[in-house]
GUDOLUM-414158 format. One record per residue (C-alpha): residue number from 1; chain; x, y, z negated. Coordinates in steps of 0.1 Angstrom, whole numbers, plus 5000, padded with zeros to 4 digits. Each point is the difference from the previous one (the first is absolute). Example, Ala and Ser with C-alpha at 12.3 -4.5 7.8 and 13.67 -1.06 7.14 Angstrom:
REM residues 2
pos	unit	xx	yy	zz
1	A	5123	4955	4922 .
2	A	5014	5034	5007 .
REM end
This chain:
REM residues 796
pos	unit	xx	yy	zz
1	A	4999	4999	5001 .
2	A	5012	5035	5005 .
3	A	4987	5037	4995 .
4	A	4999	5031	5024 .
5	A	4989	5031	4986 .
6	A	4979	4983	4972 .
7	A	4983	4977	5022 .
8	A	5008	4961	4991 .
9	A	5004	4981	5034 .
10	A	5004	4959	5000 .
11	A	5031	4984	5016 .
12	A	4997	4967	4989 .
13	A	4975	4973	5009 .
14	A	4974	5001	4970 .
15	A	4996	4961	5000 .
16	A	5038	4985	5012 .
17	A	5021	5033	4992 .
18	A	5013	4998	5033 .
19	A	5008	5033	5018 .
20	A	4972	5013	5018 .
21	A	5003	5003	5039 .
22	A	4995	5036	5018 .
23	A	4961	4991	5001 .
24	A	4992	4981	4969 .
25	A	4967	4980	4998 .
26	A	4973	5019	4973 .
27	A	4973	4987	4980 .
28	A	4987	5015	4967 .
29	A	5026	5029	4998 .
30	A	5026	4974	5001 .
31	A	5032	4994	5029 .
32	A	5007	4967	5009 .
33	A	5027	4990	5026 .
34	A	4983	4974	5022 .
35	A	4964	4987	5002 .
36	A	5009	4967	4983 .
37	A	5008	5022	4964 .
38	A	4968	5020	5008 .
39	A	4978	4968	5005 .
40	A	5013	4985	4967 .
41	A	4991	5034	4982 .
42	A	4964	4999	5015 .
43	A	4994	4963	4988 .
44	A	5011	5005	4966 .
45	A	4981	5036	4999 .
46	A	4971	4981	5013 .
47	A	4999	4972	4974 .
48	A	5007	5024	4971 .
49	A	5035	4989	4993 .
50	A	5018	5032	5005 .
51	A	5011	4997	4967 .
52	A	5029	4980	5017 .
53	A	5016	5028	5007 .
54	A	5003	5012	4963 .
55	A	5026	4976	4989 .
56	A	5027	5007	5025 .
57	A	5007	5031	5021 .
58	A	5002	4982	5032 .
59	A	4989	4965	4991 .
60	A	4992	4987	5035 .
61	A	5020	4984	5031 .
62	A	5006	5015	5029 .
63	A	4973	4989	5027 .
64	A	5018	5007	5031 .
65	A	5011	4974	5026 .
66	A	4975	4977	4989 .
67	A	4993	4973	5021 .
68	A	4976	4973	4986 .
69	A	4992	4965	5015 .
70	A	4983	4975	4972 .
71	A	4976	4981	5024 .
72	A	5021	4969	4995 .
73	A	4989	5002	4963 .
74	A	4960	4991	5015 .
75	A	5017	4963	5005 .
76	A	4989	4977	4975 .
77	A	5029	4979	5003 .
78	A	5027	5031	4991 .
79	A	4974	5012	4976 .
80	A	5002	4967	4982 .
81	A	5036	4999	4996 .
82	A	5002	5036	4984 .
83	A	4971	5001	4975 .
84	A	5004	4988	4961 .
85	A	4967	4988	4997 .
86	A	4966	5002	5020 .
87	A	4965	4983	4992 .
88	A	4964	5007	5019 .
89	A	5000	5034	4979 .
90	A	5033	5019	4993 .
91	A	5037	4995	5016 .
92	A	5033	5009	4980 .
93	A	5029	5013	5017 .
94	A	5030	5014	4987 .
95	A	5019	5026	5022 .
96	A	5031	5017	5002 .
97	A	5002	5034	5011 .
98	A	5036	5021	4999 .
99	A	4986	5036	4998 .
100	A	4987	4993	4965 .
101	A	5024	5026	4976 .
102	A	4981	5019	4974 .
103	A	4973	5004	4973 .
104	A	4975	5011	5030 .
105	A	5004	4969	5020 .
106	A	4991	4977	4970 .
107	A	4969	5023	4992 .
108	A	4986	5002	5035 .
109	A	5006	4961	5009 .
110	A	4983	4989	4968 .
111	A	4970	5026	5011 .
112	A	4993	4982	5037 .
113	A	4969	4987	4985 .
114	A	4988	5036	5004 .
115	A	5009	4996	5038 .
116	A	4985	4974	5007 .
117	A	4976	4985	4977 .
118	A	5005	4962	5016 .
119	A	5036	5000	4981 .
120	A	4993	4988	4965 .
121	A	5033	5010	4985 .
122	A	5033	5006	5005 .
123	A	5034	5000	4979 .
124	A	5033	5014	5007 .
125	A	5036	4986	4991 .
126	A	5019	5028	5002 .
127	A	5037	4984	4998 .
128	A	4989	4974	5025 .
129	A	4983	5026	5018 .
130	A	4969	4976	5009 .
131	A	4964	5005	4994 .
132	A	4977	4969	4996 .
133	A	4965	5003	5012 .
134	A	4968	4985	4997 .
135	A	4974	5007	5026 .
136	A	4964	4987	5007 .
137	A	5009	4981	5032 .
138	A	4961	5004	5012 .
139	A	5003	5037	5002 .
140	A	5036	5007	5010 .
141	A	5026	4976	5019 .
142	A	5033	5001	4993 .
143	A	5010	5021	5030 .
144	A	4975	5028	4988 .
145	A	5016	4992	4963 .
146	A	5033	5012	5018 .
147	A	4993	5027	5023 .
148	A	4982	5023	4970 .
149	A	5035	4996	4983 .
150	A	5019	5011	5030 .
151	A	4972	5027	5010 .
152	A	5010	5016	4963 .
153	A	5038	4996	5005 .
154	A	5009	4967	4983 .
155	A	5001	4976	5031 .
156	A	5015	4968	4986 .
157	A	5033	4982	5013 .
158	A	4986	4965	5011 .
159	A	5028	4981	5019 .
160	A	5003	4959	5009 .
161	A	5019	4992	4970 .
162	A	4970	5007	4980 .
163	A	4980	4973	5018 .
164	A	5032	4972	5001 .
165	A	5011	5005	4964 .
166	A	4970	5027	4977 .
167	A	5015	5014	4973 .
168	A	4989	4980	4971 .
169	A	4997	5011	4965 .
170	A	5034	4996	4980 .
171	A	4988	4969	4977 .
172	A	5038	5002	4984 .
173	A	4993	5037	4991 .
174	A	4968	4988	4981 .
175	A	5016	4971	4983 .
176	A	5029	5020	4988 .
177	A	4973	5026	4984 .
178	A	4985	4969	4982 .
179	A	5029	4984	4988 .
180	A	5011	5040	4986 .
181	A	4968	4999	4982 .
182	A	5001	4966	4985 .
183	A	5038	5004	4986 .
184	A	4989	5037	4988 .
185	A	4971	4987	4980 .
186	A	5018	4972	4987 .
187	A	5030	5022	4992 .
188	A	4977	5028	4979 .
189	A	4983	4973	4981 .
190	A	5030	4980	4989 .
191	A	5021	5033	4990 .
192	A	4965	5006	4981 .
193	A	5002	4968	4987 .
194	A	5038	5001	4990 .
195	A	5006	5029	4977 .
196	A	4996	4981	4971 .
197	A	5029	4984	5008 .
198	A	5017	5032	5008 .
199	A	4997	5018	4969 .
200	A	5008	4968	4978 .
201	A	4964	4998	4984 .
202	A	5008	4964	4985 .
203	A	4968	5006	4979 .
204	A	4976	4992	5030 .
205	A	4985	4966	4991 .
206	A	5017	4968	5016 .
207	A	4968	4992	5017 .
208	A	4997	5032	5018 .
209	A	5035	5001	5010 .
210	A	4993	4965	5013 .
211	A	4971	5014	5021 .
212	A	5016	5029	5010 .
213	A	5026	4977	5018 .
214	A	4976	4978	5014 .
215	A	4985	5028	5015 .
216	A	5034	5017	5015 .
217	A	5008	4966	5011 .
218	A	4965	4999	5021 .
219	A	5007	5033	5014 .
220	A	5036	4988	5014 .
221	A	4983	4972	5020 .
222	A	4985	5021	5027 .
223	A	5030	5024	5000 .
224	A	5026	4970	5008 .
225	A	4975	4977	5023 .
226	A	4983	5029	5024 .
227	A	5019	5036	4992 .
228	A	5035	4986	5004 .
229	A	4991	4967	5022 .
230	A	5020	5018	5027 .
231	A	5033	5000	4983 .
232	A	4999	4968	4997 .
233	A	4990	4989	5035 .
234	A	5028	5026	5012 .
235	A	5028	4983	4976 .
236	A	4989	4967	5013 .
237	A	5000	5004	5035 .
238	A	5035	5019	4997 .
239	A	5015	4973	4979 .
240	A	4988	4977	5028 .
241	A	5018	5021	5021 .
242	A	5032	5002	4984 .
243	A	4994	5036	4989 .
244	A	5003	5016	4968 .
245	A	4979	5033	5002 .
246	A	4986	5020	4972 .
247	A	4970	4984	4995 .
248	A	5021	4969	4986 .
249	A	5011	5017	4964 .
250	A	4966	5016	5001 .
251	A	4980	4966	5004 .
252	A	5022	4983	4975 .
253	A	4997	5025	4972 .
254	A	4961	5001	5004 .
255	A	5001	4961	4997 .
256	A	5026	5003	4969 .
257	A	4979	5026	4981 .
258	A	4966	4982	5004 .
259	A	5016	4965	4994 .
260	A	5015	5014	4967 .
261	A	4970	5022	4990 .
262	A	4975	4968	5004 .
263	A	5028	4979	4979 .
264	A	4998	5027	4971 .
265	A	4965	5007	5002 .
266	A	4991	4965	4997 .
267	A	5026	4987	4975 .
268	A	4990	5032	4981 .
269	A	5037	5010	4996 .
270	A	4996	5035	5020 .
271	A	4982	5023	5019 .
272	A	5014	4996	5033 .
273	A	5011	5021	5029 .
274	A	4961	5006	5015 .
275	A	5006	5036	4999 .
276	A	5029	5002	5020 .
277	A	4988	4977	5021 .
278	A	4971	5015	5012 .
279	A	5018	5039	4999 .
280	A	5028	4985	5023 .
281	A	4972	4986	5024 .
282	A	4979	5029	5003 .
283	A	5030	5026	5004 .
284	A	5012	4975	5029 .
285	A	4969	5004	5017 .
286	A	4996	5036	4997 .
287	A	5034	5000	5019 .
288	A	4987	4978	5024 .
289	A	4970	5023	5007 .
290	A	5023	5032	5002 .
291	A	5022	4982	5028 .
292	A	4965	4997	5021 .
293	A	4982	5027	4997 .
294	A	5019	5025	5022 .
295	A	5000	4985	5029 .
296	A	4970	4973	5001 .
297	A	4982	5025	5024 .
298	A	5022	5000	5026 .
299	A	5007	4970	5031 .
300	A	5037	4992	5009 .
301	A	4992	4964	5013 .
302	A	4984	5016	5037 .
303	A	4999	4988	5028 .
304	A	4990	5010	5040 .
305	A	4962	4993	4989 .
306	A	4999	5030	4976 .
307	A	5009	5019	5032 .
308	A	4971	4988	5023 .
309	A	4962	5011	4998 .
310	A	4977	4969	4994 .
311	A	4982	5002	5033 .
312	A	5007	5010	5037 .
313	A	4975	5009	5026 .
314	A	4997	4973	5024 .
315	A	4990	5007	5038 .
316	A	4977	4973	5010 .
317	A	4972	4997	5031 .
318	A	5004	5041	5003 .
319	A	4991	5003	4960 .
320	A	5019	5011	4973 .
321	A	5000	4976	4966 .
322	A	5017	5001	4968 .
323	A	5021	4966	4996 .
324	A	5019	4992	4970 .
325	A	5039	4995	5005 .
326	A	5003	4965	4991 .
327	A	4979	4993	5029 .
328	A	5018	5018	5024 .
329	A	5015	4976	5024 .
330	A	5016	4997	5035 .
331	A	4982	5014	5028 .
332	A	4977	5021	4980 .
333	A	4996	5038	5013 .
334	A	5004	5027	4972 .
335	A	4993	5038	5000 .
336	A	5028	5020	4982 .
337	A	4990	5039	4992 .
338	A	5022	5026	4995 .
339	A	5020	4995	4966 .
340	A	4989	4962	4996 .
341	A	5029	4974	4995 .
342	A	5004	4973	5027 .
343	A	4996	4966	4980 .
344	A	5015	4973	5024 .
345	A	5019	5002	5030 .
346	A	4983	5006	5031 .
347	A	5000	5012	5038 .
348	A	4987	5037	5006 .
349	A	4970	4997	5025 .
350	A	4986	5037	4998 .
351	A	5011	5031	4988 .
352	A	5031	5022	4993 .
353	A	5022	4984	4967 .
354	A	5019	5021	4984 .
355	A	5010	4983	4969 .
356	A	5017	5005	4968 .
357	A	5020	4971	4991 .
358	A	5022	5017	4970 .
359	A	4982	4975	4977 .
360	A	5018	4972	5017 .
361	A	5033	5013	5018 .
362	A	5006	5035	4977 .
363	A	5002	5017	5034 .
364	A	4980	5033	4997 .
365	A	4996	5008	5035 .
366	A	4970	4984	5016 .
367	A	4999	4973	5025 .
368	A	4980	5000	5033 .
369	A	4988	4970	5014 .
370	A	4986	4993	5039 .
371	A	4972	4977	5009 .
372	A	5007	4968	4999 .
373	A	5028	5002	4974 .
374	A	5001	4982	4967 .
375	A	4993	5018	4971 .
376	A	5010	4987	4970 .
377	A	4982	5000	4963 .
378	A	5008	5027	4977 .
379	A	4997	5026	5023 .
380	A	4976	5035	4995 .
381	A	4982	5011	5027 .
382	A	5004	5037	5002 .
383	A	4979	5015	5029 .
384	A	4966	4990	5010 .
385	A	4983	4962	5002 .
386	A	5021	4970	5018 .
387	A	4986	4965	5013 .
388	A	5025	4973	4989 .
389	A	4999	4964	5005 .
390	A	5010	4976	4972 .
391	A	5030	4977	5008 .
392	A	5008	4987	4966 .
393	A	4981	4999	4971 .
394	A	5008	5020	4968 .
395	A	5018	4969	4987 .
396	A	5024	4996	5029 .
397	A	5008	5037	5008 .
398	A	5031	5015	5000 .
399	A	4991	5019	4968 .
400	A	4989	4972	4981 .
401	A	5033	4982	5011 .
402	A	5021	5033	4988 .
403	A	4982	4996	4967 .
404	A	5006	4966	4997 .
405	A	5033	4995	5013 .
406	A	5019	4973	4980 .
407	A	5032	5022	4996 .
408	A	4979	5026	4982 .
409	A	4991	4972	4975 .
410	A	5039	4995	4992 .
411	A	5008	4993	4967 .
412	A	5018	5028	4973 .
413	A	5015	4995	4971 .
414	A	4972	5008	4973 .
415	A	5001	5032	4977 .
416	A	5020	4993	4970 .
417	A	4992	5019	4970 .
418	A	5018	5005	4969 .
419	A	4976	4981	4976 .
420	A	5005	4973	5021 .
421	A	5039	4999	5000 .
422	A	4996	5006	4960 .
423	A	4976	4977	4995 .
424	A	5018	4968	5008 .
425	A	5031	5008	4979 .
426	A	4975	5011	4971 .
427	A	4982	4971	5003 .
428	A	5036	4976	4997 .
429	A	5010	5026	4970 .
430	A	4968	4996	4981 .
431	A	4999	4962	5002 .
432	A	5036	4999	4990 .
433	A	4995	5021	4968 .
434	A	4971	4982	4992 .
435	A	5017	4963	5003 .
436	A	5030	5014	4985 .
437	A	4982	5012	4968 .
438	A	4975	4971	4997 .
439	A	5033	4977	4999 .
440	A	5021	5025	4975 .
441	A	4971	4991	4972 .
442	A	4992	4961	5012 .
443	A	5023	4985	4979 .
444	A	4988	5026	4970 .
445	A	4962	5001	5002 .
446	A	4980	4989	5024 .
447	A	4971	5022	4995 .
448	A	5024	5030	5002 .
449	A	5015	4988	5033 .
450	A	4967	4999	5015 .
451	A	4989	5033	4989 .
452	A	5036	5017	5009 .
453	A	4994	4979	5034 .
454	A	4961	5014	5005 .
455	A	5011	5033	4989 .
456	A	5025	5007	5026 .
457	A	4975	4996	5027 .
458	A	4973	5016	4986 .
459	A	5019	5033	4990 .
460	A	5024	4999	5033 .
461	A	4968	4996	5018 .
462	A	5009	5026	5029 .
463	A	4967	5019	4998 .
464	A	5021	5035	5003 .
465	A	5021	4990	5026 .
466	A	4968	4983	5022 .
467	A	4984	5035	4992 .
468	A	5028	5024	5007 .
469	A	4999	4992	5039 .
470	A	4964	5003	5005 .
471	A	4990	5030	4980 .
472	A	5034	5019	5014 .
473	A	4989	4990	5037 .
474	A	4963	5007	4994 .
475	A	5010	5035	4989 .
476	A	5019	5005	5035 .
477	A	4973	4984	5017 .
478	A	4977	5027	4988 .
479	A	5023	5026	5002 .
480	A	5006	4989	5038 .
481	A	4967	4998	5006 .
482	A	4991	5036	4988 .
483	A	5023	5008	5029 .
484	A	4989	4979	5027 .
485	A	5026	4971	5000 .
486	A	4978	4969	4998 .
487	A	5019	4967	4989 .
488	A	4989	4965	5005 .
489	A	5014	4989	4964 .
490	A	5021	5010	4972 .
491	A	5032	4979	5013 .
492	A	5001	5024	5028 .
493	A	5013	5025	4980 .
494	A	5033	4981	4989 .
495	A	5005	4993	5039 .
496	A	4993	5037	5005 .
497	A	5032	5008	4976 .
498	A	5025	4972	5015 .
499	A	4995	5020	5039 .
500	A	5034	5008	5017 .
501	A	4987	5003	5035 .
502	A	4967	5017	5015 .
503	A	4991	4993	5036 .
504	A	4971	5024	5015 .
505	A	4975	4997	5030 .
506	A	4996	5031	5021 .
507	A	4964	5004	5012 .
508	A	4977	5005	4970 .
509	A	5026	4995	4975 .
510	A	5022	5028	5000 .
511	A	4982	5021	5026 .
512	A	4969	5021	4986 .
513	A	4973	4986	5018 .
514	A	4978	5034	5000 .
515	A	5028	5025	5008 .
516	A	5015	5003	5037 .
517	A	5015	5033	5010 .
518	A	5010	5013	5033 .
519	A	5033	5019	5017 .
520	A	4991	5015	5032 .
521	A	5025	5003	5026 .
522	A	4992	5027	5029 .
523	A	4982	5032	5000 .
524	A	4961	5010	4993 .
525	A	4986	5034	4995 .
526	A	4971	5005	4977 .
527	A	4974	4996	5027 .
528	A	5012	4966	5015 .
529	A	5002	4987	4963 .
530	A	4964	5008	5001 .
531	A	4996	4979	5027 .
532	A	5020	4968	4988 .
533	A	4979	5008	4963 .
534	A	4967	5000	5021 .
535	A	5008	4972	5024 .
536	A	5016	4974	4970 .
537	A	4968	5004	4975 .
538	A	4981	4981	5023 .
539	A	5018	4969	4997 .
540	A	4998	4977	4972 .
541	A	5034	4986	5009 .
542	A	5021	4997	4967 .
543	A	5026	5022	5015 .
544	A	4979	5024	5012 .
545	A	4982	5006	4968 .
546	A	5033	5004	4982 .
547	A	5011	5026	5028 .
548	A	4967	5020	4996 .
549	A	5009	4999	4960 .
550	A	5036	5013	5009 .
551	A	4990	5030	5023 .
552	A	4973	5009	4977 .
553	A	4981	5026	5026 .
554	A	4962	5010	4996 .
555	A	4980	4983	5025 .
556	A	4991	5022	5029 .
557	A	4996	4988	5037 .
558	A	4975	4973	5014 .
559	A	5017	4973	5019 .
560	A	4983	4988	5032 .
561	A	5012	4969	5018 .
562	A	5013	4985	4974 .
563	A	5017	4965	5005 .
564	A	5019	4976	4977 .
565	A	5020	4970	5013 .
566	A	5006	4979	4964 .
567	A	5036	5001	4990 .
568	A	5012	5019	5028 .
569	A	4984	5038	5001 .
570	A	4973	5023	5004 .
571	A	4993	5025	5024 .
572	A	4971	5028	5003 .
573	A	4991	5035	5010 .
574	A	5006	5028	4973 .
575	A	4990	5037	5007 .
576	A	5002	4990	5036 .
577	A	5037	4986	5001 .
578	A	5007	4961	5001 .
579	A	5016	4986	4972 .
580	A	5015	4969	4996 .
581	A	5018	4985	4970 .
582	A	5016	4963	4997 .
583	A	5028	4976	5007 .
584	A	5023	5006	5029 .
585	A	4989	4973	5022 .
586	A	4964	5016	4996 .
587	A	5012	5038	5015 .
588	A	5023	4983	5023 .
589	A	5033	5008	4987 .
590	A	5031	4984	5004 .
591	A	5012	4997	4964 .
592	A	4997	4972	4974 .
593	A	4985	5004	4967 .
594	A	5017	4992	4968 .
595	A	4976	4999	4972 .
596	A	4965	5018	5001 .
597	A	5003	5027	5024 .
598	A	4973	5022	5014 .
599	A	5008	5021	5033 .
600	A	4983	5029	5009 .
601	A	4992	5014	5037 .
602	A	4976	5031	5006 .
603	A	4989	5002	5035 .
604	A	5024	4977	5006 .
605	A	5032	5020	4987 .
606	A	5022	4984	4975 .
607	A	4999	5015	4964 .
608	A	5017	4974	4979 .
609	A	4994	4976	4979 .
610	A	4986	4988	4964 .
611	A	5021	4974	4981 .
612	A	4982	4984	4967 .
613	A	5029	5003	4976 .
614	A	4997	4969	4978 .
615	A	4997	5017	4961 .
616	A	5011	4975	4972 .
617	A	4980	4995	4966 .
618	A	5004	5029	4974 .
619	A	5033	5000	4981 .
620	A	5012	4972	5022 .
621	A	5034	5014	5003 .
622	A	5010	5007	4965 .
623	A	4985	4967	4988 .
624	A	5024	4985	5028 .
625	A	5030	5019	4989 .
626	A	4989	4989	4966 .
627	A	4999	4961	5005 .
628	A	5028	5002	5020 .
629	A	5023	5006	4969 .
630	A	4986	4968	4987 .
631	A	4988	4980	5027 .
632	A	5012	4986	5035 .
633	A	4977	5016	5020 .
634	A	4988	4983	5037 .
635	A	4971	5009	5022 .
636	A	4980	4971	5025 .
637	A	4972	5015	5025 .
638	A	4981	4983	5027 .
639	A	5002	5037	5015 .
640	A	5021	5010	5030 .
641	A	5031	5020	4987 .
642	A	4993	5035	5013 .
643	A	4999	5008	4963 .
644	A	5037	4989	4991 .
645	A	5015	5035	5001 .
646	A	4975	5012	4979 .
647	A	5002	4970	4973 .
648	A	5040	5004	5001 .
649	A	4999	5022	4970 .
650	A	4980	4984	4980 .
651	A	5021	4964	4998 .
652	A	5037	4998	4994 .
653	A	5008	4976	5022 .
654	A	4992	5001	5036 .
655	A	5004	4963	5005 .
656	A	4968	4992	4978 .
657	A	4976	5018	5020 .
658	A	4984	4974	5025 .
659	A	4972	5007	5024 .
660	A	4981	4977	5022 .
661	A	4994	4973	4973 .
662	A	4979	4971	5003 .
663	A	4980	4987	4969 .
664	A	5026	4972	5000 .
665	A	5032	5019	5007 .
666	A	4989	5018	4968 .
667	A	4995	4969	4980 .
668	A	5035	4988	5009 .
669	A	5016	5031	4990 .
670	A	4987	4997	4966 .
671	A	5008	4967	4999 .
672	A	5035	5009	5013 .
673	A	5003	5028	4968 .
674	A	4992	4977	4977 .
675	A	5026	4973	5013 .
676	A	5023	5026	4993 .
677	A	4985	5002	4963 .
678	A	4980	5032	5005 .
679	A	4967	5005	4977 .
680	A	4981	5015	5031 .
681	A	4968	5025	4991 .
682	A	4981	5003	5035 .
683	A	4976	5024	5008 .
684	A	4975	4998	5026 .
685	A	4966	5002	5013 .
686	A	4986	4981	5027 .
687	A	5002	4961	5010 .
688	A	5028	5003	5018 .
689	A	5017	5006	4965 .
690	A	4982	4970	4983 .
691	A	5028	4974	5003 .
692	A	5026	5023	4988 .
693	A	4980	5013	4971 .
694	A	4993	4965	4985 .
695	A	5035	4986	5008 .
696	A	5021	5035	4983 .
697	A	5002	4995	4962 .
698	A	4974	5028	4996 .
699	A	4974	5010	5030 .
700	A	4982	5031	4993 .
701	A	4973	5009	5026 .
702	A	4995	5039	5007 .
703	A	4966	5015	5007 .
704	A	4983	5029	5000 .
705	A	4968	4984	4989 .
706	A	5007	4970	4974 .
707	A	4966	4985	5008 .
708	A	5005	4998	5037 .
709	A	5020	4970	5016 .
710	A	5035	4994	4986 .
711	A	5019	4965	5003 .
712	A	5010	4981	4974 .
713	A	5023	5010	4977 .
714	A	5017	5007	4967 .
715	A	4990	5035	4996 .
716	A	4976	5027	5017 .
717	A	5014	5035	5000 .
718	A	4975	5028	5010 .
719	A	5012	5023	5022 .
720	A	5001	5032	4979 .
721	A	5023	4982	4975 .
722	A	5028	4992	5029 .
723	A	5021	5029	4983 .
724	A	5002	4982	4967 .
725	A	5016	4968	5009 .
726	A	5029	5009	4980 .
727	A	4983	5011	4970 .
728	A	4986	4962	4999 .
729	A	5029	4987	5002 .
730	A	5016	5019	4975 .
731	A	4967	4994	4978 .
732	A	5006	4960	5006 .
733	A	5035	4998	4991 .
734	A	4987	5021	4972 .
735	A	4977	4972	4994 .
736	A	5024	4976	4998 .
737	A	5020	5017	4976 .
738	A	4970	5000	4975 .
739	A	4995	4967	5001 .
740	A	5037	4991	4990 .
741	A	4996	5024	4971 .
742	A	4966	4985	4987 .
743	A	5016	4962	5005 .
744	A	5030	5016	4976 .
745	A	4973	5014	4977 .
746	A	4978	4964	5000 .
747	A	5033	4983	4993 .
748	A	5009	5021	4967 .
749	A	4965	4992	4991 .
750	A	5009	4961	5007 .
751	A	5034	5001	4982 .
752	A	4984	5014	4968 .
753	A	4970	4974	5000 .
754	A	5026	4968	5008 .
755	A	5020	5012	4970 .
756	A	4971	4990	4978 .
757	A	4988	4972	5025 .
758	A	5033	4978	4999 .
759	A	5001	5001	4963 .
760	A	4963	4987	5000 .
761	A	4986	5025	4982 .
762	A	4977	5017	5025 .
763	A	4966	5008	4985 .
764	A	4965	5004	5017 .
765	A	5006	5040	4986 .
766	A	5033	5004	5016 .
767	A	4988	4986	5033 .
768	A	4967	5021	4997 .
769	A	5023	5033	4996 .
770	A	5027	4994	5025 .
771	A	4982	4985	5027 .
772	A	4973	5030	5005 .
773	A	5028	5028	4992 .
774	A	5020	4983	5030 .
775	A	4973	5001	5024 .
776	A	4986	5037	4990 .
777	A	5035	5014	5001 .
778	A	5008	4986	5037 .
779	A	4967	5011	5010 .
780	A	5005	5031	4990 .
781	A	5035	5003	5009 .
782	A	4993	4991	5037 .
783	A	4971	5020	5002 .
784	A	5019	5034	4989 .
785	A	5029	4993	5017 .
786	A	4989	4991	5029 .
787	A	4977	5032	5004 .
788	A	5034	5019	4987 .
789	A	5019	4990	5029 .
790	A	4970	5007	5027 .
791	A	4998	5034	4987 .
792	A	5038	5006	5005 .
793	A	4998	4985	5034 .
794	A	4971	5024	5006 .
795	A	4972	4976	5002 .
796	A	4980	5011	4975 .
REM end
């Protein structure tokens, strides 16, 4: 908004906040950037839902360039695969809506019943960006539900992967909550019943003491058999495979605590260690929940199907019909509209094909195909509708083979964490100390020998060690999450700290997809500049749109006799002058274009050319300089090498810049680096990087929308946080430092406890004090120290 002589003038769209065009679209004294945004506002206003705009200043998403094709949802076979539940009256479906971003979105989506009474209810899961809708199927169809959502600016993202592998409820997470609840309930009650023992109230009737002991033992049974069962399963499974992980001493300690507690309670010789057992399991499960809570809503194991629609338009007997993609077969004739993905290898039969294959090859320059030529799956049609005949089904297409390339599933070394390494040595030392203590007392006092043996296993149970890593790493995961860096699991942090070699893809990774500048070689006076602007603004080609932004003139002249040759150039009569813009071949010039070049002819007079200057992501130069101080930098690009000179200042060694790289060559390059003992982090964005991302020690998918397609990876980095990579690496190194320090603290507690344990003097009170104290100390230390380093690294 701006003020002119006390008159307030709107400069941004009331619905989405975008800059208003020269001639905005008004409604109810409000200004909108397009008819779509105006339409959404009118729908909400007509249904008395204008409160949507009270929660946030610009809650809506832009409605420009919306192309909606939901007719495939009328197919019963497709609808049946998508819905969660249906009967004769109601249907329930869960839809993924990427544009959910604020409280206004939640409010509106949970009031859908006011827009259409046939929608019974709707509930939003904000973290997963999903809405669960229950509707009366006799009054409204699935297609109409989706169209209603799209009409108000919340178009669902429905992909083929939704049909083949629907997103199920995370039963493991639900089970974990139940186990925490059981352990917490038992822990609280056991602590309450153990207070007389803590305070030495020996005057308590013996019958009551025995009764409380039996109740405590009863509480310990569900904790042992249900809440702690995963630790026993893990320890046994790893032992069978000859592996000693941290679950072994944990399971051993829990088992010994229960056995000794049961013995003391049954024989009425003591109170046992039930409180220690319950508290240990409770805090361990809390640590496990902390590990899962940050990244459960992101999909890291993706495949090509998440990039495809669920159906394609089939041409049969002169009619258009939606066909489920899994039913598409060789010989089928299909229609691909502008901006749609080609789902299978096919022959071009009709129309002008201009395709963006950057998802497959990494090459950003669109590719033209002629009639009769094979068009491979994965390309996006950029201009107009084309007709194709399928030559290979989806399962046999080039894209599928590229994704499922056996080389892409090559084995890499599993991530080794500090906890796994420490636990192997810790388990051996622990058992050795316990046996030594038992053998020392066995000839003197058999009861003291058993007490010493079991006490060592109880007090040295590595609860603090088991909690130090998850709480530290969970805190770091949360910090990364706030900075738009999403990790697959906590072990990735430790791998990030070990990285010494960084490999970049170019297109879409280090380039800024939203920013392209131009440099002009030639001579244009202001009038000629206006002619070029007015002609270019008639084209939807990406270069034309960027040229219009760069020229930044005000529209003045109408264009007559406008013509456009897709991917070649445009021409027209502007203010009585013939103007042509395009490639050298289109203009009949004897020149060889390198990169994206737009030549200019005005009245057959050559005026010069615009060259699209590739712009790098914000902060890329200082980022590259900073990373080069601690890591070896490489570039692998499927693009041509016309940007080699402009990239040379960013990379210390020119020989480590590689262009025209196929997916297999990228994978082989990563393997070669690893054979030289390099710890490789690969940053890429497309399918052509999938093999390299999987093979590298740490694969990071860079994307400007985390909810859109990205290949299988260890982490997803939002493009807006690209310049923070050095800070993320520093934070990971600091996190490992915190784990080492917390491990030292936990060892200190163990040494104190072992001093009493080896003498057979460990009492339930001593265990009840040391175990929770060590746990609480570790939780506070790791959480606070991790955040201290985050502030130091400017991530908080």
